[in-house]
N, C-alpha and C positions, 0 to 999 in steps of 0.2 A: 260842607259849607266852606267857601273859600273867600277870604278877604284879600284883595290885591293891593299892592303898594300904590297903584294908580287910583284907588278909591272906589272900587267896584266890589259888590258882594254877589256871590252866586250860591244858590242853595238848591240841592237835590236831596230828597229824603223820602224814604218809604216807611210807612207805619209797620212796625214789627208784628202787630196784631192783625191778621188778615180779616178778622170779624169786626174790626173797629169801623164805626160810622165815619163817613167823610166829614170834614170840617170846612170852614170858610176858606182854608188854605190848601185843601187837598182834593184830588180827583182820583177815584179808584185806589185810595190809600197812598197816593204819591203826591209829593209836593215839589215844585220846581219854579224858581223865579230868580231874576237878577236885576241889578240896577246900581246906580251910584249910592254910596254909603258914606255917612259922616259918623265918626266914632268920637264920643266924648268920654275919654278915660276917667276924668275926674268925677263925672256923674255916674259912670258905669252903665252908659247907654249907647246905643247906636241907632241911627235912623236911616232906613233904606227907602228910596223912592223907586217903586217897582216899575221898571221899564218894560219888562215882558214876563209873563207868567203862564203856567199851565191853566190856572184859573184866571181867565181874562178879566173878571171883575176886580181883581187886585191891581191891574195896570193903572199907573198914575197915582196910586195911593202912597202916602208916606207912613211907614210902619216904624214905630219907636219901640225898642226892645231893651230890657235890662240884660246885662251880661255879667258873668263872674268867671274868671279864669283861675284855676288852681292846677299847678303842674301841667299835665297834658289833658286836662278836662275843661270844657267850656259849657257852662250852663246858661241857657237863655230862657227868660220868662217875659210875659207881656207886662208893659207898664200898668195896664189896667188888669189887676188881679182877678176881676170877675170873669175874664176870658177863660181862666181855669186850666191852663196847660203849662208844661215845663218840658224843655228838650235838653238832653245832655249829649254832647259830642266828645269823643275820645280821639286824640291825635294818634295816628299810627305811623 
């Protein structure tokens, strides 16, 4: 996951569990998309408008996500908790 100073977000991730079912955001256990992003530090959210995605149905959608940064760890969750996922990234 890369946030640029120019206001773009790029995500590439692979599910660590090879037996996991695909989701709305993945294809063959892989997730990749990018687009302009707006970060609201006060609300602890960001909104990405998907310009291009491995899962083409996501293109044009605006995805709002909660985020929390602690030290070198970024935790992202959906604003709608019923989506039922959580992603943790560690800066290296």
